[in-house]
py3Dmol code that shows the C-alpha trace and the ligand (Angstrom):
import py3Dmol

protein = """\
ATOM      1  CA  MET A   1       0.000   0.000   0.000  1.00  0.00           C
ATOM      2  CA  GLU A   2       1.374   3.373  -0.987  1.00  0.00           C
ATOM      3  CA  VAL A   3       2.335   5.662   1.875  1.00  0.00           C
ATOM      4  CA  ARG A   4       0.780   9.068   1.264  1.00  0.00           C
ATOM      5  CA  ALA A   5       2.105  10.893   4.294  1.00  0.00           C
ATOM      6  CA  ARG A   6       4.665  10.142   6.963  1.00  0.00           C
ATOM      7  CA  ILE A   7       4.037  12.671   9.682  1.00  0.00           C
ATOM      8  CA  LEU A   8       6.588  12.989  12.457  1.00  0.00           C
ATOM      9  CA  VAL A   9       4.442  13.981  15.442  1.00  0.00           C
ATOM     10  CA  LEU A  10       6.249  15.906  18.169  1.00  0.00           C
ATOM     11  CA  THR A  11       4.734  17.125  21.399  1.00  0.00           C
ATOM     12  CA  GLU A  12       6.401  19.055  24.172  1.00  0.00           C
ATOM     13  CA  ASP A  13       4.253  17.195  26.693  1.00  0.00           C
ATOM     14  CA  SER A  14       5.750  14.131  28.304  1.00  0.00           C
ATOM     15  CA  GLY A  15       4.019  11.202  29.919  1.00  0.00           C
ATOM     16  CA  LYS A  16       2.193   8.211  28.534  1.00  0.00           C
ATOM     17  CA  GLN A  17      -0.911  10.112  27.456  1.00  0.00           C
ATOM     18  CA  ALA A  18       0.895  12.851  25.555  1.00  0.00           C
ATOM     19  CA  GLN A  19       1.498  11.158  22.208  1.00  0.00           C
ATOM     20  CA  PRO A  20      -1.891   9.393  21.836  1.00  0.00           C
ATOM     21  CA  THR A  21      -3.577  12.643  22.895  1.00  0.00           C
ATOM     22  CA  ILE A  22      -1.876  14.779  20.284  1.00  0.00           C
ATOM     23  CA  GLN A  23      -2.335  12.126  17.592  1.00  0.00           C
ATOM     24  CA  LYS A  24      -6.063  11.993  18.268  1.00  0.00           C
ATOM     25  CA  LEU A  25      -6.351  15.784  18.101  1.00  0.00           C
ATOM     26  CA  LEU A  26      -4.313  15.819  14.910  1.00  0.00           C
ATOM     27  CA  LYS A  27      -6.590  13.208  13.318  1.00  0.00           C
ATOM     28  CA  GLU A  28      -9.618  15.300  14.238  1.00  0.00           C
ATOM     29  CA  ALA A  29      -7.927  18.298  12.632  1.00  0.00           C
ATOM     30  CA  LEU A  30      -7.181  16.308   9.465  1.00  0.00           C
ATOM     31  CA  LYS A  31     -10.820  15.241   9.228  1.00  0.00           C
ATOM     32  CA  LEU A  32     -11.783  18.894   9.036  1.00  0.00           C
ATOM     33  CA  LEU A  33      -9.481  19.440   6.057  1.00  0.00           C
ATOM     34  CA  VAL A  34     -10.950  16.899   3.690  1.00  0.00           C
ATOM     35  CA  GLU A  35     -14.436  15.468   3.857  1.00  0.00           C
ATOM     36  CA  SER A  36     -13.490  12.051   2.534  1.00  0.00           C
ATOM     37  CA  VAL A  37     -10.295  11.902   4.528  1.00  0.00           C
ATOM     38  CA  ASP A  38      -8.359   8.675   4.372  1.00  0.00           C
ATOM     39  CA  LEU A  39      -6.696   8.028   7.697  1.00  0.00           C
ATOM     40  CA  ASN A  40      -5.725   4.451   6.998  1.00  0.00           C
ATOM     41  CA  PRO A  41      -2.549   4.108   9.102  1.00  0.00           C
ATOM     42  CA  GLU A  42      -0.909   2.188   6.267  1.00  0.00           C
ATOM     43  CA  ARG A  43      -1.223   5.254   4.083  1.00  0.00           C
ATOM     44  CA  ILE A  44      -1.169   8.110   6.574  1.00  0.00           C
ATOM     45  CA  ARG A  45       1.476   7.339   9.134  1.00  0.00           C
ATOM     46  CA  LEU A  46       1.624   9.312  12.344  1.00  0.00           C
ATOM     47  CA  GLU A  47       5.042   8.613  13.758  1.00  0.00           C
ATOM     48  CA  PRO A  48       6.371   9.622  17.176  1.00  0.00           C
ATOM     49  CA  LEU A  49      10.064   9.560  17.954  1.00  0.00           C
ATOM     50  CA  PRO A  50      11.174   6.283  19.506  1.00  0.00           C
ATOM     51  CA  GLU A  51      11.290   6.385  23.305  1.00  0.00           C
ATOM     52  CA  ASN A  52      15.062   5.881  23.302  1.00  0.00           C
ATOM     53  CA  GLU A  53      15.638   8.805  20.932  1.00  0.00           C
ATOM     54  CA  ARG A  54      17.715  11.495  22.640  1.00  0.00           C
ATOM     55  CA  ALA A  55      16.016  14.257  20.624  1.00  0.00           C
ATOM     56  CA  LEU A  56      12.924  13.651  22.768  1.00  0.00           C
ATOM     57  CA  LEU A  57      14.693  15.494  25.552  1.00  0.00           C
ATOM     58  CA  ALA A  58      14.954  18.578  23.372  1.00  0.00           C
ATOM     59  CA  VAL A  59      11.243  18.477  22.591  1.00  0.00           C
ATOM     60  CA  ARG A  60      10.050  17.775  26.115  1.00  0.00           C
ATOM     61  CA  ALA A  61      12.408  19.521  28.459  1.00  0.00           C
ATOM     62  CA  ASN A  62      12.088  22.982  26.921  1.00  0.00           C
ATOM     63  CA  GLN A  63      15.593  22.609  25.518  1.00  0.00           C
ATOM     64  CA  TRP A  64      14.415  23.621  22.053  1.00  0.00           C
ATOM     65  CA  LYS A  65      13.545  27.065  23.391  1.00  0.00           C
ATOM     66  CA  GLU A  66      17.073  27.817  24.537  1.00  0.00           C
ATOM     67  CA  GLN A  67      18.742  30.387  22.339  1.00  0.00           C
ATOM     68  CA  GLN A  68      22.431  29.573  22.437  1.00  0.00           C
ATOM     69  CA  PRO A  69      24.133  27.270  22.123  1.00  0.00           C
ATOM     70  CA  PRO A  70      21.835  24.432  21.082  1.00  0.00           C
ATOM     71  CA  THR A  71      22.280  21.267  23.108  1.00  0.00           C
ATOM     72  CA  ILE A  72      23.323  18.048  21.414  1.00  0.00           C
ATOM     73  CA  GLU A  73      19.724  16.872  21.805  1.00  0.00           C
ATOM     74  CA  THR A  74      18.432  19.986  20.039  1.00  0.00           C
ATOM     75  CA  ILE A  75      20.947  19.565  17.225  1.00  0.00           C
ATOM     76  CA  ARG A  76      19.764  15.997  16.833  1.00  0.00           C
ATOM     77  CA  LEU A  77      16.128  17.159  16.819  1.00  0.00           C
ATOM     78  CA  LEU A  78      16.805  19.767  14.138  1.00  0.00           C
ATOM     79  CA  GLU A  79      18.559  17.130  12.037  1.00  0.00           C
ATOM     80  CA  LEU A  80      15.619  14.747  12.316  1.00  0.00           C
ATOM     81  CA  ILE A  81      13.175  17.494  11.349  1.00  0.00           C
ATOM     82  CA  ALA A  82      15.280  18.571   8.373  1.00  0.00           C
ATOM     83  CA  THR A  83      15.669  14.981   7.205  1.00  0.00           C
ATOM     84  CA  ARG A  84      11.947  14.297   7.450  1.00  0.00           C
ATOM     85  CA  LEU A  85      10.995  17.445   5.561  1.00  0.00           C
ATOM     86  CA  VAL A  86      12.993  16.481   2.484  1.00  0.00           C
ATOM     87  CA  GLU A  87      11.722  12.911   2.366  1.00  0.00           C
ATOM     88  CA  PRO A  88       8.968  12.118  -0.102  1.00  0.00           C
ATOM     89  CA  ALA A  89       5.630  12.368   1.751  1.00  0.00           C
ATOM     90  CA  GLY A  90       7.475  13.680   4.799  1.00  0.00           C
ATOM     91  CA  PHE A  91       5.814  16.109   7.211  1.00  0.00           C
ATOM     92  CA  VAL A  92       6.478  17.298  10.743  1.00  0.00           C
ATOM     93  CA  VAL A  93       3.748  18.393  13.150  1.00  0.00           C
ATOM     94  CA  PHE A  94       5.084  20.020  16.300  1.00  0.00           C
ATOM     95  CA  HIS A  95       2.822  20.703  19.280  1.00  0.00           C
ATOM     96  CA  PHE A  96       3.814  23.337  21.796  1.00  0.00           C
ATOM     97  CA  ASP A  97       1.593  25.391  24.062  1.00  0.00           C
ATOM     98  CA  THR A  98       1.245  29.067  23.280  1.00  0.00           C
ATOM     99  CA  ASP A  99       1.342  29.821  27.035  1.00  0.00           C
ATOM    100  CA  ARG A 100      -0.805  32.871  26.294  1.00  0.00           C
ATOM    101  CA  VAL A 101      -4.525  33.405  26.097  1.00  0.00           C
ATOM    102  CA  TRP A 102      -5.983  34.005  22.644  1.00  0.00           C
ATOM    103  CA  ALA A 103      -5.979  37.795  22.957  1.00  0.00           C
ATOM    104  CA  GLU A 104      -2.258  37.707  23.793  1.00  0.00           C
ATOM    105  CA  ARG A 105      -1.196  35.126  21.233  1.00  0.00           C
ATOM    106  CA  HIS A 106       0.891  37.543  19.208  1.00  0.00           C
ATOM    107  CA  ASN A 107       3.086  38.075  22.264  1.00  0.00           C
ATOM    108  CA  SER A 108       3.731  34.376  22.670  1.00  0.00           C
ATOM    109  CA  GLU A 109       7.397  33.826  23.294  1.00  0.00           C
ATOM    110  CA  ASN A 110       6.992  30.179  22.362  1.00  0.00           C
ATOM    111  CA  ARG A 111       5.578  31.005  18.945  1.00  0.00           C
ATOM    112  CA  GLN A 112       8.378  33.479  18.311  1.00  0.00           C
ATOM    113  CA  LYS A 113      10.976  30.993  19.472  1.00  0.00           C
ATOM    114  CA  PHE A 114       9.588  28.292  17.262  1.00  0.00           C
ATOM    115  CA  GLU A 115      10.069  30.528  14.234  1.00  0.00           C
ATOM    116  CA  THR A 116      13.465  31.947  15.168  1.00  0.00           C
ATOM    117  CA  ILE A 117      14.997  28.852  16.699  1.00  0.00           C
ATOM    118  CA  ILE A 118      13.415  25.797  15.116  1.00  0.00           C
ATOM    119  CA  ARG A 119      12.303  26.968  11.694  1.00  0.00           C
ATOM    120  CA  GLU A 120      15.282  29.228  11.117  1.00  0.00           C
ATOM    121  CA  ARG A 121      17.817  26.631  12.219  1.00  0.00           C
ATOM    122  CA  VAL A 122      16.198  23.950  10.071  1.00  0.00           C
ATOM    123  CA  ARG A 123      16.358  26.401   7.161  1.00  0.00           C
ATOM    124  CA  ARG A 124      20.073  26.868   7.743  1.00  0.00           C
ATOM    125  CA  ILE A 125      20.605  23.117   7.879  1.00  0.00           C
ATOM    126  CA  LEU A 126      18.748  22.676   4.585  1.00  0.00           C
ATOM    127  CA  ARG A 127      20.857  25.433   3.052  1.00  0.00           C
ATOM    128  CA  GLY A 128      23.970  23.577   4.140  1.00  0.00           C
ATOM    129  CA  GLU A 129      25.063  26.537   6.269  1.00  0.00           C
ATOM    130  CA  VAL A 130      25.409  24.464   9.399  1.00  0.00           C
ATOM    131  CA  PRO A 131      28.063  21.782   9.523  1.00  0.00           C
ATOM    132  CA  ALA A 132      25.699  19.003  10.485  1.00  0.00           C
ATOM    133  CA  PRO A 133      27.013  16.037  12.402  1.00  0.00           C
ATOM    134  CA  ARG A 134      25.987  12.729  10.864  1.00  0.00           C
ATOM    135  CA  PHE A 135      24.005  10.491  13.119  1.00  0.00           C
ATOM    136  CA  GLY A 136      24.151   6.775  12.502  1.00  0.00           C
ATOM    137  CA  SER A 137      23.401   5.544   9.033  1.00  0.00           C
ATOM    138  CA  GLN A 138      21.666   8.697   7.888  1.00  0.00           C
ATOM    139  CA  ARG A 139      22.059   9.349   4.207  1.00  0.00           C
ATOM    140  CA  PRO A 140      23.385  12.723   3.108  1.00  0.00           C
ATOM    141  CA  ARG A 141      20.639  15.101   2.074  1.00  0.00           C
ATOM    142  CA  PRO A 142      20.367  16.277  -1.512  1.00  0.00           C
ATOM    143  CA  THR A 143      21.367  19.824  -2.368  1.00  0.00           C
ATOM    144  CA  LEU A 144      18.222  21.919  -2.662  1.00  0.00           C
ATOM    145  CA  THR A 145      17.364  25.141  -4.421  1.00  0.00           C
ATOM    146  CA  ALA A 146      16.109  28.069  -2.334  1.00  0.00           C
ATOM    147  CA  GLU A 147      12.614  27.395  -3.636  1.00  0.00           C
ATOM    148  CA  GLN A 148      12.766  23.712  -2.694  1.00  0.00           C
ATOM    149  CA  ILE A 149      13.921  24.654   0.797  1.00  0.00           C
ATOM    150  CA  GLU A 150      10.978  26.983   1.344  1.00  0.00           C
ATOM    151  CA  LEU A 151       8.577  24.324   0.035  1.00  0.00           C
ATOM    152  CA  ALA A 152      10.066  21.809   2.457  1.00  0.00           C
ATOM    153  CA  LEU A 153       9.696  24.256   5.351  1.00  0.00           C
ATOM    154  CA  LYS A 154       5.982  24.617   4.563  1.00  0.00           C
ATOM    155  CA  ARG A 155       5.648  21.009   5.675  1.00  0.00           C
ATOM    156  CA  LEU A 156       6.875  21.913   9.146  1.00  0.00           C
ATOM    157  CA  LEU A 157       3.521  22.482  10.832  1.00  0.00           C
ATOM    158  CA  ILE A 158       2.504  23.528  14.314  1.00  0.00           C
ATOM    159  CA  LEU A 159      -0.338  22.845  16.700  1.00  0.00           C
ATOM    160  CA  SER A 160      -0.272  25.786  19.063  1.00  0.00           C
ATOM    161  CA  PRO A 161      -3.209  25.924  21.482  1.00  0.00           C
ATOM    162  CA  CYS A 162      -4.096  29.009  23.517  1.00  0.00           C
ATOM    163  CA  TYR A 163      -3.453  28.736  26.419  1.00  0.00           C
ATOM    164  CA  SER A 164      -2.352  25.105  26.506  1.00  0.00           C
ATOM    165  CA  ILE A 165      -3.407  21.709  25.233  1.00  0.00           C
ATOM    166  CA  GLU A 166      -5.970  21.482  28.069  1.00  0.00           C
ATOM    167  CA  SER A 167      -7.707  24.508  26.548  1.00  0.00           C
ATOM    168  CA  TRP A 168      -8.676  22.228  23.693  1.00  0.00           C
ATOM    169  CA  LEU A 169      -9.224  19.094  25.767  1.00  0.00           C
ATOM    170  CA  TYR A 170     -11.531  20.817  28.264  1.00  0.00           C
ATOM    171  CA  GLN A 171     -13.884  21.400  25.343  1.00  0.00           C
ATOM    172  CA  SER A 172     -14.977  17.826  26.041  1.00  0.00           C
ATOM    173  CA  THR A 173     -17.259  19.453  28.556  1.00  0.00           C
ATOM    174  CA  LYS A 174     -19.529  16.489  29.307  1.00  0.00           C
ATOM    175  CA  GLU A 175     -16.524  14.401  30.248  1.00  0.00           C
ATOM    176  CA  ILE A 176     -14.785  17.035  32.384  1.00  0.00           C
ATOM    177  CA  LEU A 177     -18.030  17.774  34.188  1.00  0.00           C
ATOM    178  CA  ALA A 178     -18.242  14.098  35.133  1.00  0.00           C
ATOM    179  CA  HIS A 179     -14.605  14.020  36.278  1.00  0.00           C
ATOM    180  CA  CYS A 180     -15.039  17.227  38.289  1.00  0.00           C
ATOM    181  CA  GLN A 181     -18.129  15.875  40.024  1.00  0.00           C
ATOM    182  CA  GLU A 182     -16.373  12.624  40.862  1.00  0.00           C
ATOM    183  CA  ARG A 183     -13.789  14.682  42.705  1.00  0.00           C
ATOM    184  CA  HIS A 184     -15.869  17.199  44.573  1.00  0.00           C
ATOM    185  CA  ASP A 185     -19.024  19.223  44.699  1.00  0.00           C
ATOM    186  CA  SER A 186     -18.129  22.645  43.311  1.00  0.00           C
ATOM    187  CA  GLU A 187     -20.875  24.861  42.017  1.00  0.00           C
ATOM    188  CA  ALA A 188     -18.307  27.327  40.704  1.00  0.00           C
ATOM    189  CA  HIS A 189     -16.725  24.596  38.584  1.00  0.00           C
ATOM    190  CA  VAL A 190     -20.069  23.373  37.275  1.00  0.00           C
ATOM    191  CA  LEU A 191     -21.014  26.887  36.201  1.00  0.00           C
ATOM    192  CA  ARG A 192     -17.609  27.376  34.611  1.00  0.00           C
ATOM    193  CA  ILE A 193     -17.841  24.156  32.602  1.00  0.00           C
ATOM    194  CA  GLN A 194     -21.408  24.950  31.545  1.00  0.00           C
ATOM    195  CA  SER A 195     -20.312  28.335  30.283  1.00  0.00           C
ATOM    196  CA  TRP A 196     -17.543  26.704  28.219  1.00  0.00           C
ATOM    197  CA  ALA A 197     -20.073  24.320  26.696  1.00  0.00           C
ATOM    198  CA  ALA A 198     -22.425  27.178  25.831  1.00  0.00           C
ATOM    199  CA  ASP A 199     -19.717  29.326  24.239  1.00  0.00           C
ATOM    200  CA  ARG A 200     -16.806  27.478  22.640  1.00  0.00           C
ATOM    201  CA  THR A 201     -14.736  30.662  22.307  1.00  0.00           C
ATOM    202  CA  LEU A 202     -14.297  31.097  26.068  1.00  0.00           C
ATOM    203  CA  LEU A 203     -11.680  28.486  26.857  1.00  0.00           C
ATOM    204  CA  ASP A 204      -9.050  30.119  24.672  1.00  0.00           C
ATOM    205  CA  ASP A 205      -9.132  33.112  26.983  1.00  0.00           C
ATOM    206  CA  VAL A 206      -8.734  31.138  30.190  1.00  0.00           C
ATOM    207  CA  SER A 207      -5.237  31.487  31.591  1.00  0.00           C
ATOM    208  CA  ARG A 208      -3.497  28.346  32.891  1.00  0.00           C
ATOM    209  CA  PRO A 209      -6.564  26.082  32.670  1.00  0.00           C
ATOM    210  CA  LYS A 210      -4.879  23.010  34.118  1.00  0.00           C
ATOM    211  CA  HIS A 211      -3.207  24.843  37.000  1.00  0.00           C
ATOM    212  CA  GLU A 212      -5.883  27.369  37.880  1.00  0.00           C
ATOM    213  CA  ALA A 213      -9.267  26.908  36.247  1.00  0.00           C
ATOM    214  CA  LEU A 214      -9.823  23.215  36.837  1.00  0.00           C
ATOM    215  CA  THR A 215      -7.232  21.743  39.153  1.00  0.00           C
ATOM    216  CA  CYS A 216      -9.608  18.894  40.001  1.00  0.00           C
ATOM    217  CA  VAL A 217      -9.277  17.539  36.454  1.00  0.00           C
ATOM    218  CA  GLY A 218      -5.750  18.763  35.693  1.00  0.00           C
ATOM    219  CA  ASP A 219      -4.205  16.617  33.001  1.00  0.00           C
ATOM    220  CA  LEU A 220      -5.267  13.290  34.456  1.00  0.00           C
ATOM    221  CA  HIS A 221      -7.640  12.359  31.644  1.00  0.00           C
ATOM    222  CA  ASN A 222      -6.119  13.951  28.566  1.00  0.00           C
ATOM    223  CA  GLU A 223      -6.230  10.894  26.342  1.00  0.00           C
ATOM    224  CA  ALA A 224      -9.886  10.155  27.133  1.00  0.00           C
ATOM    225  CA  LEU A 225     -10.788  13.825  26.659  1.00  0.00           C
ATOM    226  CA  ALA A 226      -9.119  13.818  23.243  1.00  0.00           C
ATOM    227  CA  LYS A 227     -11.325  10.906  22.196  1.00  0.00           C
ATOM    228  CA  ALA A 228     -14.419  12.955  23.008  1.00  0.00           C
ATOM    229  CA  PHE A 229     -13.123  16.209  21.489  1.00  0.00           C
ATOM    230  CA  PRO A 230     -15.963  18.018  19.659  1.00  0.00           C
ATOM    231  CA  ALA A 231     -13.673  19.101  16.835  1.00  0.00           C
ATOM    232  CA  GLU A 232     -16.197  20.654  14.497  1.00  0.00           C
ATOM    233  CA  GLU A 233     -17.844  22.776  17.187  1.00  0.00           C
ATOM    234  CA  VAL A 234     -14.487  23.988  18.446  1.00  0.00           C
ATOM    235  CA  TRP A 235     -13.298  24.719  14.919  1.00  0.00           C
ATOM    236  CA  LEU A 236     -16.429  26.788  14.313  1.00  0.00           C
ATOM    237  CA  ALA A 237     -15.526  28.976  17.299  1.00  0.00           C
ATOM    238  CA  GLU A 238     -12.567  30.310  15.272  1.00  0.00           C
ATOM    239  CA  ARG A 239      -9.994  30.382  18.014  1.00  0.00           C
ATOM    240  CA  SER A 240      -6.650  28.583  18.335  1.00  0.00           C
ATOM    241  CA  PHE A 241      -7.897  25.179  17.173  1.00  0.00           C
ATOM    242  CA  PHE A 242      -9.355  26.781  14.058  1.00  0.00           C
ATOM    243  CA  GLU A 243      -6.094  28.652  13.580  1.00  0.00           C
ATOM    244  CA  SER A 244      -4.072  25.435  13.766  1.00  0.00           C
ATOM    245  CA  VAL A 245      -6.443  23.580  11.425  1.00  0.00           C
ATOM    246  CA  GLU A 246      -6.275  26.400   8.896  1.00  0.00           C
ATOM    247  CA  ARG A 247      -2.482  26.362   9.064  1.00  0.00           C
ATOM    248  CA  LEU A 248      -2.597  22.669   8.152  1.00  0.00           C
ATOM    249  CA  ARG A 249      -5.038  23.472   5.344  1.00  0.00           C
ATOM    250  CA  ALA A 250      -2.606  26.010   3.930  1.00  0.00           C
ATOM    251  CA  CYS A 251      -0.174  23.154   3.332  1.00  0.00           C
ATOM    252  CA  SER A 252      -1.470  21.998  -0.033  1.00  0.00           C
ATOM    253  CA  THR A 253       0.767  18.917  -0.179  1.00  0.00           C
ATOM    254  CA  LEU A 254      -0.724  17.708   3.108  1.00  0.00           C
ATOM    255  CA  VAL A 255      -4.282  18.270   1.898  1.00  0.00           C
ATOM    256  CA  GLU A 256      -3.502  16.389  -1.325  1.00  0.00           C
ATOM    257  CA  ALA A 257      -1.963  13.508   0.601  1.00  0.00           C
ATOM    258  CA  ILE A 258      -4.891  12.951   2.951  1.00  0.00           C
ATOM    259  CA  GLY A 259      -7.525  13.653   0.296  1.00  0.00           C
ATOM    260  CA  TYR A 260      -6.472  10.579  -1.606  1.00  0.00           C
ATOM    261  CA  GLY A 261      -9.195   8.346  -0.135  1.00  0.00           C
ATOM    262  CA  GLY A 262     -11.984  10.042  -2.036  1.00  0.00           C
ATOM    263  CA  HIS A 263     -10.899   8.863  -5.459  1.00  0.00           C
ATOM    264  CA  HIS A 264      -8.680   5.860  -5.190  1.00  0.00           C
ATOM    265  CA  VAL A 265      -9.084   2.911  -7.502  1.00  0.00           C
ATOM    266  CA  GLN A 266      -9.529  -0.575  -6.139  1.00  0.00           C
TER     267      GLN A 266
END
"""
ligand_1 = """\
1
ZN
Zn -13.935 20.637 39.857
"""
view = py3Dmol.view(width=600, height=400)
view.addModel(protein, "pdb")
view.setStyle({"model": 0}, {"cartoon": {"style": "trace"}})
view.addModel(ligand_1, "xyz")
view.setStyle({"model": 1}, {"stick": {}})
view.zoomTo()
view.show()
């Protein structure tokens, strides 16, 4: 079976639930791009880094945000991203929290750092400006034109929730209400969750949802919440989930790859 997309899925969250959670949210996002989306895992591969991969430390431990000098783990991460972007059907989706509410998203240090540190350094690697160490049996990358480099960089995509990933996951309001009520009897929480259900734009403007708004739920149930995520409703609210989905949509090679299912021959 032909592989249409090999998506390296990176999330700054650690823990067992982090990767399945982000993959589920990504699948929901992909479904909004193409009506007849084909998410057959043989064709559309969502691939995390192996657990023994040292670059994971750079993704998870905030190392990627450090300006100078990059750690060996960050160098390795940048290499892996660059390599994936020039492979046929290669994409990278990188999740990091905006750490800002929606109204403050343009001041997000994380978003700025992603562009200036990750994207810019990958660009320099692809231009051959950085003497890249070779890791293992990696094949040398082909020499690319400036245009090819920019096309490759368009396949480096971000999921950047405001304020954090829980801002999306708490949209599974039925489920968080149940979890909250298992924990305690808080009228304030019930009213808060009901307001989020009634107006899907509100959660993007809640600061530190996991640490302040709903400490009873925290991040204990992220994977289950992702499974219940009301993607279409949240997309319609036109906040950070919409923004991330539309960024994916702007990548025409990704849309072509996942749109394959609608017209394939037997
Ligand atoms: Zn509660």
